[in-house]
C-alpha positions as CSV (number, residue, x, y, z in Angstrom):
1,M,0.2,0.0,0.0
2,S,1.3,3.4,-0.9
3,D,1.9,5.9,1.8
4,T,1.3,8.8,-0.7
5,V,-1.8,10.8,0.5
6,R,-3.9,11.8,-2.6
7,A,-6.9,14.3,-2.8
8,A,-9.1,11.2,-3.7
9,D,-8.2,9.7,-0.1
10,I,-9.7,12.7,1.6
11,E,-12.4,14.0,-0.7
12,P,-15.2,12.0,-2.3
13,P,-14.6,11.4,-6.2
14,S,-16.2,13.8,-8.6
15,S,-18.5,12.8,-11.4
16,G,-17.1,13.6,-15.1
17,A,-20.2,16.1,-15.2
18,D,-18.9,18.0,-12.0
19,E,-15.4,18.3,-13.5
20,R,-17.0,19.6,-16.9
21,R,-19.2,22.2,-15.0
22,G,-16.2,23.1,-12.9
23,R,-14.0,23.8,-15.9
24,A,-16.9,25.7,-17.6
25,R,-17.2,28.0,-14.6
26,R,-13.4,28.5,-14.6
27,S,-13.4,29.3,-18.4
28,R,-16.5,31.8,-17.9
29,G,-14.5,33.4,-15.1
30,A,-11.3,33.8,-17.1
31,D,-13.4,35.0,-20.2
32,R,-14.7,37.9,-18.2
33,D,-11.4,39.2,-18.0
34,R,-10.6,39.0,-21.8
35,L,-11.9,41.0,-24.6
36,T,-14.9,41.2,-27.0
37,V,-14.6,42.7,-30.5
38,P,-15.6,46.4,-29.2
39,G,-13.4,45.9,-26.2
40,G,-10.5,44.9,-28.5
41,L,-11.1,48.1,-30.4
42,A,-11.2,50.1,-27.4
43,A,-8.2,48.5,-25.6
44,L,-5.8,47.8,-28.7
45,S,-6.7,50.3,-31.3
46,L,-6.7,53.6,-29.8
47,D,-3.3,54.3,-31.0
48,A,-4.4,53.7,-34.7
49,M,-7.8,55.6,-34.0
50,A,-6.2,58.5,-32.4
51,S,-3.6,58.8,-35.5
52,V,-6.2,60.4,-37.7
53,A,-5.5,63.4,-35.6
54,Y,-2.0,63.7,-36.8
55,G,-1.7,61.4,-39.6
56,P,-3.5,63.7,-42.4
57,E,-1.6,66.8,-41.0
58,A,1.8,65.0,-41.5
59,I,0.9,64.5,-45.1
60,V,-0.3,68.2,-45.6
61,L,2.8,69.6,-43.9
62,V,5.0,68.1,-46.3
63,L,3.1,68.6,-49.6
64,A,2.6,72.2,-48.4
65,V,6.0,73.1,-49.5
66,A,4.9,72.3,-53.2
67,G,2.1,74.9,-53.0
68,G,-1.6,74.2,-54.3
69,A,-0.2,71.5,-56.7
70,G,1.4,69.6,-53.6
71,L,-1.9,70.0,-51.4
72,G,-3.8,68.6,-54.4
73,L,-2.0,65.3,-54.1
74,T,-3.2,64.8,-50.5
75,L,-6.0,62.6,-51.6
76,P,-4.0,60.2,-53.9
77,V,-1.1,59.9,-51.2
78,T,-4.0,59.2,-48.8
79,L,-5.4,56.6,-51.0
80,A,-2.0,54.9,-51.2
81,I,-1.6,54.7,-47.6
82,A,-5.3,53.2,-47.3
83,G,-4.2,50.8,-49.9
84,L,-1.1,49.7,-47.6
85,L,-3.6,49.7,-44.8
86,A,-5.9,47.2,-46.5
87,V,-2.6,45.0,-47.4
88,L,-1.6,45.2,-43.5
89,V,-5.2,44.3,-42.2
90,F,-5.4,41.5,-44.5
91,S,-1.8,40.4,-43.6
92,Y,-2.4,40.7,-39.9
93,R,-5.7,38.9,-40.2
94,Q,-3.7,35.9,-41.7
95,V,-1.1,36.4,-38.8
96,I,-3.8,36.0,-36.2
97,A,-5.0,32.6,-37.8
98,A,-1.6,31.4,-38.2
99,F,-0.3,32.6,-34.6
100,P,-3.0,32.4,-32.0
101,D,-0.7,32.7,-29.2
102,G,-0.1,36.2,-30.2
103,G,3.4,38.0,-31.0
104,G,2.8,39.4,-34.5
105,A,6.0,40.0,-36.4
106,Y,8.1,38.3,-33.6
107,A,6.1,35.0,-34.1
108,V,6.2,35.1,-37.7
109,A,10.0,36.0,-37.9
110,K,10.7,33.1,-35.2
111,R,8.9,30.5,-37.4
112,H,9.9,31.4,-40.7
113,L,13.0,33.6,-40.8
114,S,16.0,33.6,-38.6
115,V,16.4,33.9,-34.7
116,R,18.1,37.2,-35.2
117,T,15.5,38.6,-37.4
118,S,12.7,37.7,-34.9
119,L,14.6,39.6,-32.1
120,V,15.0,42.6,-34.5
121,A,11.2,42.6,-34.8
122,A,10.7,42.2,-31.2
123,A,13.1,45.0,-30.4
124,S,11.3,47.2,-33.0
125,L,7.9,46.5,-31.2
126,V,9.3,47.2,-27.9
127,V,10.8,50.5,-29.1
128,D,7.4,51.5,-30.8
129,Y,5.2,50.4,-27.8
130,V,7.4,52.5,-25.3
131,L,7.5,55.6,-27.6
132,N,3.6,55.2,-28.4
133,V,3.0,55.7,-24.7
134,A,5.4,58.7,-24.4
135,V,4.1,60.5,-27.5
136,S,0.4,59.8,-26.8
137,V,0.4,61.0,-23.2
138,A,2.6,64.1,-24.1
139,A,0.2,64.7,-27.1
140,G,-2.9,64.7,-25.0
141,V,-1.4,66.8,-22.2
142,A,0.0,69.4,-25.0
143,A,-3.7,69.6,-26.4
144,L,-4.8,70.2,-22.8
145,T,-2.2,72.8,-22.0
146,S,-3.2,74.6,-25.4
147,A,-6.7,75.0,-24.3
148,F,-5.6,75.9,-20.6
149,P,-2.2,77.9,-20.9
150,V,-2.1,78.3,-17.1
151,L,-1.4,74.5,-16.9
152,L,1.9,74.7,-19.3
153,P,4.4,75.0,-16.3
154,Y,3.1,71.7,-15.0
155,T,3.5,69.6,-18.2
156,V,5.7,67.0,-16.9
157,Q,3.6,66.6,-13.8
158,L,0.4,66.2,-15.9
159,C,2.2,63.9,-18.2
160,L,3.2,61.5,-15.1
161,L,-0.3,61.8,-13.8
162,V,-1.9,60.7,-17.0
163,L,0.6,58.0,-17.1
164,A,0.0,56.7,-13.8
165,L,-3.9,56.7,-14.2
166,I,-3.6,54.5,-17.4
167,T,-1.2,52.2,-15.6
168,A,-3.5,51.8,-12.7
169,V,-6.3,51.0,-14.9
170,N,-4.4,48.4,-16.9
171,L,-3.3,46.8,-13.5
172,R,-6.8,46.2,-13.0
173,G,-6.8,44.1,-16.3
174,I,-7.2,44.8,-19.8
175,A,-11.0,44.0,-20.0
176,T,-11.3,46.7,-17.3
177,S,-9.4,49.4,-19.5
178,A,-11.6,48.3,-22.5
179,R,-14.6,49.0,-20.4
180,L,-13.6,52.3,-19.2
181,F,-12.3,53.4,-22.7
182,V,-15.2,52.4,-24.8
183,V,-17.4,55.5,-24.2
184,P,-14.4,57.9,-25.3
185,T,-13.6,55.8,-28.5
186,V,-17.2,55.8,-29.6
187,I,-17.6,59.6,-29.1
188,F,-14.1,60.1,-30.9
189,V,-15.0,57.9,-33.9
190,G,-18.7,59.2,-34.0
191,S,-17.5,62.8,-34.0
192,I,-15.0,62.2,-36.8
193,L,-17.6,60.5,-38.8
194,T,-20.0,63.3,-38.2
195,V,-17.3,65.7,-39.5
196,I,-16.8,63.7,-42.7
197,V,-20.6,63.3,-43.4
198,V,-21.6,66.9,-42.7
199,G,-18.7,68.1,-44.7
200,L,-19.3,66.1,-47.7
201,F,-22.9,67.8,-47.9
202,R,-21.4,71.3,-47.7
203,D,-20.6,73.4,-50.7
204,E,-18.6,75.9,-48.7
205,P,-17.0,76.1,-45.2
206,A,-19.1,76.9,-42.3
207,T,-16.4,79.3,-41.1
208,A,-12.9,80.2,-42.1
209,V,-9.6,80.3,-40.1
210,Q,-8.5,83.8,-39.9
211,A,-4.8,83.0,-39.8
212,T,-1.7,83.4,-42.1
213,P,-0.5,80.2,-43.7
214,A,2.9,79.0,-42.8
215,S,5.3,80.6,-45.2
216,G,8.3,78.9,-47.0
217,T,9.9,78.3,-50.4
218,V,7.8,76.7,-52.9
219,Q,9.4,73.4,-54.3
220,A,8.3,71.4,-57.3
221,V,6.3,68.0,-56.8
222,G,8.7,65.2,-57.1
223,A,9.0,61.7,-56.4
224,L,11.1,62.4,-53.3
225,L,8.5,64.7,-51.9
226,L,5.8,62.2,-52.4
227,L,7.8,59.5,-50.7
228,K,8.4,61.7,-47.8
229,A,4.6,62.6,-47.6
230,F,3.9,59.0,-47.9
231,A,6.2,58.0,-45.2
232,N,4.9,60.8,-42.9
233,G,1.4,59.8,-43.4
234,C,2.1,56.1,-42.7
235,A,2.3,57.3,-39.1
236,A,-1.4,56.8,-39.0
237,L,-0.7,53.1,-39.5
238,T,0.9,52.8,-36.1
239,G,-1.0,50.4,-33.9
240,V,-2.5,48.1,-36.6
241,E,-0.4,45.4,-35.4
242,A,-1.4,45.6,-31.7
243,I,-4.4,43.2,-32.2
244,A,-2.2,40.6,-33.8
245,N,0.3,40.7,-30.9
246,A,-2.4,40.2,-28.3
247,V,-4.7,37.5,-29.6
248,P,-4.6,35.6,-26.3
249,S,-6.2,38.7,-24.7
250,F,-9.5,37.9,-26.6
251,R,-12.5,35.9,-25.5
252,A,-13.0,32.5,-27.1
253,P,-12.9,31.9,-30.0
254,A,-10.0,34.4,-29.7
255,V,-8.8,34.0,-33.3
256,R,-12.2,34.8,-34.8
257,R,-12.9,37.7,-32.6
258,A,-9.3,39.1,-32.9
259,Q,-9.7,38.9,-37.0
260,R,-13.0,40.9,-36.8
261,A,-11.4,43.3,-34.7
262,E,-8.8,43.8,-37.0
263,V,-11.0,44.0,-40.1
264,A,-13.2,46.7,-38.0
265,L,-10.2,48.8,-37.2
266,G,-9.1,48.7,-40.8
267,A,-12.4,49.8,-42.1
268,L,-13.1,52.6,-39.5
269,L,-9.5,54.0,-39.9
270,G,-9.5,53.7,-43.9
271,V,-12.8,55.5,-43.8
272,M,-11.6,58.2,-41.6
273,L,-8.3,58.8,-43.3
274,I,-10.0,59.0,-46.7
275,G,-12.9,61.1,-45.6
276,L,-10.4,63.7,-44.1
277,A,-8.3,63.8,-47.0
278,T,-11.3,64.5,-49.1
279,L,-12.3,67.3,-47.0
280,I,-8.9,68.7,-47.2
281,G,-8.9,69.1,-50.8
282,R,-12.8,70.2,-50.8
283,F,-12.1,73.0,-48.3
284,Q,-8.4,73.8,-49.5
285,I,-7.0,73.2,-46.0
286,H,-3.4,74.3,-45.6
287,P,-0.9,74.4,-42.7
288,V,-1.7,77.2,-40.3
289,E,0.5,78.1,-37.3
290,G,-1.0,77.1,-34.1
291,V,-4.2,75.3,-35.6
292,T,-4.3,71.7,-36.4
293,V,-5.7,70.4,-39.7
294,L,-8.2,68.4,-37.8
295,A,-9.4,71.7,-36.1
296,Q,-9.8,73.5,-39.4
297,L,-11.7,70.8,-40.9
298,T,-14.0,70.7,-37.7
299,D,-14.4,74.5,-37.8
300,A,-15.2,74.4,-41.6
301,T,-17.8,71.7,-41.1
302,L,-19.4,72.2,-38.1
303,G,-18.7,75.9,-37.2
304,H,-17.1,77.3,-34.2
305,G,-19.8,76.0,-31.7
306,F,-20.5,73.0,-29.5
307,G,-19.6,70.5,-32.2
308,F,-16.3,72.0,-32.7
309,Y,-15.3,71.8,-28.9
310,L,-16.8,68.3,-28.6
311,V,-14.5,67.0,-31.4
312,Q,-11.5,68.8,-29.9
313,L,-12.2,67.4,-26.4
314,A,-12.7,64.0,-27.6
315,T,-9.4,64.3,-29.7
316,V,-7.6,65.3,-26.5
317,V,-9.0,62.5,-24.4
318,L,-8.2,59.8,-27.2
319,L,-4.9,61.1,-27.7
320,A,-3.9,60.6,-23.9
321,L,-5.6,57.3,-24.0
322,A,-3.9,55.9,-27.1
323,A,-1.0,54.8,-24.9
324,N,-3.4,52.0,-23.7
325,T,-2.5,50.2,-27.0
326,S,0.8,49.7,-25.7
327,F,-0.5,48.4,-22.3
328,G,-2.6,45.8,-24.3
329,G,0.3,44.7,-26.6
330,L,3.8,44.9,-24.9
331,P,3.1,42.7,-21.9
332,V,1.9,39.9,-24.1
333,L,5.0,40.2,-26.3
334,A,7.2,40.4,-23.0
335,K,5.4,37.2,-22.0
336,L,6.3,35.4,-25.1
337,L,10.0,36.5,-25.2
338,A,10.2,35.4,-21.5
339,E,9.0,32.0,-22.4
340,D,11.4,31.7,-25.0
341,N,14.1,32.8,-22.5
342,Y,14.9,36.2,-24.0
343,L,13.5,38.2,-21.0
344,P,13.4,37.4,-17.3
345,H,10.8,34.9,-16.7
346,V,9.1,37.2,-14.4
347,F,7.4,38.9,-17.4
348,A,5.6,35.5,-18.2
349,L,3.9,35.6,-14.8
350,R,0.3,36.5,-14.9
351,A,-1.7,37.9,-11.9
352,R,-5.3,37.9,-11.5
353,R,-7.4,39.4,-14.2
354,Q,-5.0,38.0,-17.0
355,V,-2.6,40.7,-16.0
356,Y,1.1,40.5,-16.9
357,R,2.1,43.1,-14.1
358,Y,5.8,43.2,-14.9
359,G,5.2,44.1,-18.4
360,V,2.8,46.8,-17.4
361,L,5.0,48.3,-14.6
362,V,8.3,48.2,-16.7
363,L,6.6,49.9,-19.7
364,S,5.1,52.6,-17.5
365,A,8.7,53.2,-15.8
366,V,10.5,53.5,-19.1
367,A,7.9,55.8,-20.6
368,A,8.0,58.0,-17.4
369,V,11.7,58.4,-17.9
370,L,11.3,59.3,-21.5
371,L,8.7,61.8,-20.6
372,V,11.0,63.3,-17.8
373,A,13.9,63.4,-20.3
374,A,11.9,65.0,-23.2
375,R,10.2,67.4,-20.4
376,G,6.9,66.2,-21.9
377,Q,7.5,67.9,-25.1
378,T,5.9,66.2,-28.2
379,N,8.1,67.6,-30.8
380,T,11.1,65.9,-29.1
381,L,9.5,62.7,-29.0
382,V,7.8,62.3,-32.7
383,P,10.9,62.3,-34.6
384,L,11.6,59.0,-32.9
385,F,8.1,57.5,-33.4
386,A,7.0,55.2,-36.2
387,I,10.5,54.0,-37.2
388,G,10.2,50.9,-35.3
389,V,6.7,49.9,-36.4
390,F,7.7,50.1,-40.2
391,V,10.7,47.8,-39.3
392,G,8.1,45.4,-37.6
393,F,5.7,45.8,-40.6
394,T,8.5,44.8,-43.1
395,I,9.7,41.8,-41.2
396,A,6.0,40.4,-40.7
397,Q,5.2,40.9,-44.5
398,Y,8.3,39.2,-45.6
399,G,7.8,36.4,-43.0
400,M,4.1,35.8,-44.4
401,V,5.8,35.7,-47.9
402,R,7.8,32.9,-46.6
403,H,4.7,31.3,-44.7
404,W,2.9,31.0,-48.1
405,L,5.7,29.6,-49.9
406,T,6.0,26.9,-47.2
407,V,2.4,26.4,-46.3
408,G,0.6,27.1,-49.6
409,G,-3.1,26.5,-49.4
410,P,-6.0,28.0,-51.4
411,G,-5.2,31.4,-53.2
412,W,-1.6,31.4,-51.8
413,R,-0.3,33.1,-54.8
414,W,-2.3,36.3,-54.6
415,K,-1.7,36.3,-50.9
416,L,1.9,35.9,-51.5
417,A,1.9,38.9,-54.1
418,L,0.0,41.1,-51.6
419,N,2.3,40.4,-48.7
420,G,5.4,41.0,-51.1
421,F,3.9,44.2,-52.2
422,G,3.2,45.3,-48.8
423,A,7.0,44.4,-47.7
424,L,8.1,46.3,-50.4
425,L,6.0,49.5,-49.4
426,T,6.8,49.2,-45.6
427,F,10.4,48.9,-46.5
428,V,10.5,51.8,-48.5
429,A,8.5,53.9,-45.9
430,A,11.1,52.6,-43.1
431,I,14.1,53.8,-45.3
432,V,12.5,57.2,-46.1
433,T,11.2,57.8,-42.6
434,T,14.7,56.9,-41.1
435,V,16.7,58.9,-43.4
436,S,14.4,62.1,-43.1
437,K,14.4,62.1,-39.5
438,L,18.0,61.0,-38.9
439,G,19.1,64.5,-37.9
440,E,16.0,64.9,-35.6
441,G,17.0,62.2,-33.3
442,A,16.0,59.0,-35.1
443,W,19.4,57.9,-34.9
444,L,18.6,57.1,-31.3
445,V,16.2,54.4,-32.6
446,A,19.0,53.1,-34.8
447,V,21.2,52.7,-31.8
448,A,18.3,51.3,-29.5
449,L,17.4,48.5,-31.6
450,P,20.8,46.4,-31.8
451,L,21.2,47.3,-28.0
452,L,18.0,45.7,-27.4
453,V,18.8,42.5,-29.6
454,L,22.1,42.1,-27.8
455,G,20.3,42.2,-24.4
456,F,17.8,39.6,-25.6
457,E,20.8,37.4,-26.5
458,R,22.6,38.0,-23.3
459,V,19.5,36.9,-21.2
460,H,19.1,33.8,-23.4
461,H,22.7,32.9,-23.3
462,A,22.5,33.2,-19.3
463,Y,19.3,31.1,-19.1
464,R,21.1,28.4,-21.4
465,R,24.1,28.2,-19.2
466,I,22.0,28.1,-16.0
467,G,19.8,25.1,-17.9
468,V,23.1,23.3,-18.5
469,S,24.5,23.6,-14.8
470,L,21.0,22.4,-13.8
471,G,21.0,19.6,-16.0
472,L,17.6,20.6,-17.5
473,G,16.1,18.0,-19.9
474,R,18.3,15.1,-18.6
475,T,17.4,12.7,-15.6
476,P,19.8,13.2,-12.6
477,A,21.3,10.4,-10.6
478,P,19.3,9.4,-7.6
479,P,19.9,11.4,-4.6
480,R,22.2,10.2,-2.0
481,P,22.9,11.8,1.4
482,G,26.4,13.4,1.9
483,P,28.3,15.0,4.6
484,S,26.9,18.0,5.8
485,V,27.1,20.6,8.7
486,V,24.7,23.2,10.2
487,V,26.5,26.4,11.1
488,V,24.7,29.0,13.3
489,P,26.2,32.4,14.0
490,V,25.7,33.5,17.5
491,G,26.4,36.6,19.5
492,G,26.1,35.2,22.9
493,V,24.1,32.9,25.3
494,S,20.4,33.8,25.0
495,E,17.0,32.3,24.5
496,L,17.5,33.4,20.8
497,T,20.7,31.3,20.7
498,R,19.0,28.3,22.2
499,R,16.0,28.2,19.8
500,A,18.3,28.6,16.9
501,L,20.5,25.7,17.9
502,A,17.4,23.4,18.6
503,A,16.3,24.2,15.2
504,A,19.7,23.3,13.7
505,L,19.8,20.1,15.6
506,S,16.7,19.0,14.1
507,L,18.3,19.8,10.6
508,G,21.6,17.7,10.8
509,D,23.7,15.5,12.8
510,E,26.8,17.9,13.1
511,V,26.0,21.6,14.4
512,V,28.6,24.1,15.0
513,A,28.1,27.6,16.6
514,V,30.3,30.4,15.1
515,H,30.9,33.8,17.1
516,V,32.9,36.5,15.1
517,C,34.9,38.6,17.5
518,H,37.2,41.5,17.2
519,A,41.0,41.7,17.9
520,D,40.5,44.9,20.1
521,E,37.9,43.1,22.3
522,P,39.7,40.6,24.1
523,A,37.4,40.9,27.1
524,A,34.1,40.2,25.0
525,R,35.9,37.1,23.4
526,A,36.6,35.8,27.0
527,R,33.2,36.6,28.2
528,V,31.4,34.7,25.3
529,R,33.8,31.7,25.7
530,A,33.0,31.6,29.6
531,E,29.2,31.9,29.1
532,W,29.3,29.1,26.7
533,E,31.2,26.7,28.8
534,A,28.8,27.6,31.8
535,W,26.0,26.7,29.6
536,H,27.4,23.5,28.1
537,P,24.8,23.2,25.3
538,D,26.9,20.1,23.7
539,V,27.5,22.1,20.6
540,E,30.9,23.1,19.4
541,L,31.7,26.9,19.5
542,S,34.2,28.3,17.1
543,L,35.5,31.8,17.6
544,V,36.4,33.6,14.4
545,E,38.6,36.9,14.8
546,A,37.8,39.8,12.6
547,P,40.9,41.9,12.2
548,D,39.1,45.0,10.5
549,R,35.8,44.8,12.3
550,D,34.1,43.2,9.2
551,L,31.5,40.7,10.3
552,G,30.5,39.0,6.9
553,R,33.9,38.4,5.1
554,P,35.5,36.5,8.0
555,F,32.6,34.5,8.7
556,A,32.4,33.4,5.0
557,A,36.2,32.8,4.7
558,H,35.7,30.5,7.9
559,L,33.0,28.4,6.1
560,R,35.2,28.0,3.0
561,E,38.4,26.8,4.8
562,R,36.8,24.5,7.3
563,Y,33.8,23.0,5.8
564,T,34.6,23.0,1.9
565,G,33.5,19.9,0.2
566,R,30.4,19.3,2.5
567,H,26.9,20.5,2.3
568,M,26.8,23.6,4.4
569,F,23.6,25.0,6.0
570,V,23.8,28.3,7.8
571,V,20.8,29.1,10.1
572,I,20.9,32.9,10.9
573,P,18.6,33.7,14.1
574,E,16.8,36.9,14.3
575,V,14.2,38.5,16.3
576,Q,10.9,39.5,15.0
577,P,9.5,42.3,17.3
578,A,5.8,42.4,17.7
579,R,5.4,46.1,16.9
580,R,6.4,47.4,13.5
581,W,8.3,50.5,14.7
582,E,10.4,48.2,16.9
583,R,12.1,46.8,13.9
584,I,14.4,49.6,13.7
585,L,15.9,48.5,17.1
586,R,17.6,45.5,15.3
587,N,21.2,45.7,14.5
588,N,20.5,44.0,10.9
589,R,23.7,41.9,11.2
590,G,21.8,39.0,10.1
591,A,21.5,40.8,6.7
592,V,25.0,41.3,6.5
593,L,25.9,37.8,7.2
594,D,23.3,36.5,4.7
595,H,24.8,38.6,2.0
596,A,28.3,37.5,2.5
597,V,27.4,34.0,2.9
598,R,25.5,33.9,-0.5
599,R,28.0,35.8,-2.2
600,H,31.4,34.1,-1.2
601,T,30.1,30.5,-0.4
602,D,27.7,27.9,-1.8
603,A,26.2,27.5,1.5
604,V,22.2,27.3,2.0
605,V,21.0,30.0,3.9
606,C,17.9,30.0,6.2
607,R,17.1,33.2,8.3
608,M,15.0,32.0,11.1
609,R,13.1,34.8,12.8
610,F,11.7,34.3,16.2
611,P,8.7,36.5,17.3
612,V,9.2,38.5,20.5
613,P,5.9,39.1,22.5
614,A,4.5,42.6,23.0
615,T,3.9,42.1,26.6
616,V,6.5,42.7,29.4
617,P,7.5,39.4,31.2
618,G,6.1,39.1,34.7
619,A,8.0,39.4,37.8
620,G,10.7,36.8,38.4
621,E,10.7,35.9,34.7
622,P,13.9,36.0,32.7
623,A,14.0,39.0,30.3
624,A,13.6,37.9,26.8
625,S,16.1,38.8,24.1
626,V,15.4,42.0,22.6
627,A,16.8,42.8,19.0
628,G,19.4,40.1,19.5
629,E,20.4,41.3,22.9
630,P,21.3,38.1,25.0
631,T,20.0,37.8,28.6
632,G,22.7,39.0,31.1
633,A,24.4,41.1,28.4
634,A,26.0,44.2,29.6
635,P,23.9,47.3,28.5
636,G,24.5,48.6,25.0
637,R,26.6,45.5,24.0
638,P,25.6,44.4,20.4
639,T,25.4,40.9,19.4
640,A,26.4,39.2,16.0
641,V,22.8,38.8,14.8
642,G,19.4,40.3,15.5
């Protein structure tokens, strides 16, 4: 008969129906913390949605240098971007089906390209996610301070406050953030669609912006100018990949819901971009100092009334909340990297509500550093933005080309052609964007990507070395007992010492007490020896001299010299005061010993903390050890531990 106690031995067996109902309940509970299609749009697409506030303006700013002829090409350039958007949506819809565990470009490259390429894709996504948080928060706060200039001196503080609020919401779970952000998303999308529909029915603008257009030398329309306008406008495509990166965050069936969310995002974003570009040409909008293109379009369509301020307020809110896309995508990507041993394994730990807490916190911390370094200025951060995402787009598209060549399937040739065309377009956009923004700080991204890849590889190498040392994947030899010793550092004779030695005697056959004494205190050395001999606990006491009043190193050196080749266990006794404030009374020498032993030996350390009652002992009772002070010790004489 086996001595193993099983759950079935103490609980009645459950029927198969009970088990199925239990699994169903657990599944429903987990699904409550996952995303629906509308929730996916609110949690993972705010970056892309908010880009309509600056994507068309980025095109206009470039084409305006060619005068009216250049501005007339706003719609064709936008249509080209919308075509690329359609290619990306279709591609990432296929990525979702082929890689249901998420990861996007990283997962595609890992399977169909090289390991190094997959790490470049991961690094590009990490850079883009971090910058998206910083840019979105800074843009939202900039819009707020524009409306209320009195807040301008507090830009950095406001940025950190907004970031803290978004972080707190995401620590409650991605489903919670989705529920909170659905209403602002609906208001923003409804406002933009209203502007487009009303504007299409207007023969002339409701009001005209009374401002002077930005002046500059008029250039001829050339291929380079069109490419630059196309690359700048492609900033509106950032965030398209976020849904494919976070497929596991959706409710079952996750793949189908994620695909629907991707298509819905592409349709909404395409309609808004094309609609706004059409209105730009219809109302002959040009860059105006201090007024955004979206503000001009809203003014021309709805007039300078309630509708105008509603659109501006919705834009401010969504720009700030667009950072939420990163909080939905990066923790899942970090989890995949951790599972592949390219990031510390803590990033793969999932808390309640399906939250990868460490990914959320690290993303928030890095974004906070960027915001402080840039002093919350959007213009400082924008040149760094959108370069990484184009690298990821290109790798994902090329990886899907290899996917169709390998897997095939119905219609694989035209799918391959679309992905190949998309890879070409995104590669060109990446090159043009990087070159055009190189002098504005884009070189930092070019430096950050290889450094991140190097960091991933170092982490992977460390895990591989640890795995070899632990013999992971191999069956170890049967365990056999070996010679061992339990060492207890003591400060003198006390109840604390007695309890520590009693615990040590239960752990091993040989127990040794060690007292570290100082050369300039011979009386203390003699006193400890006399107390020990008078007590006679049947445990050997070793006196170790510390010539330079260091406690940890002499103790660790004694262990190495005397017990090398044996299993060493070090029991460090410490007191645990009942009141929190009394913890400052401890001398914390246990922490010093712990650090030295772990650093300089291979001993197993156990810090045993013994509680001290809050009540005062009654008359005639021996005084208990306080903060490591042994009974009968001279007042003020510190001990080795406590």
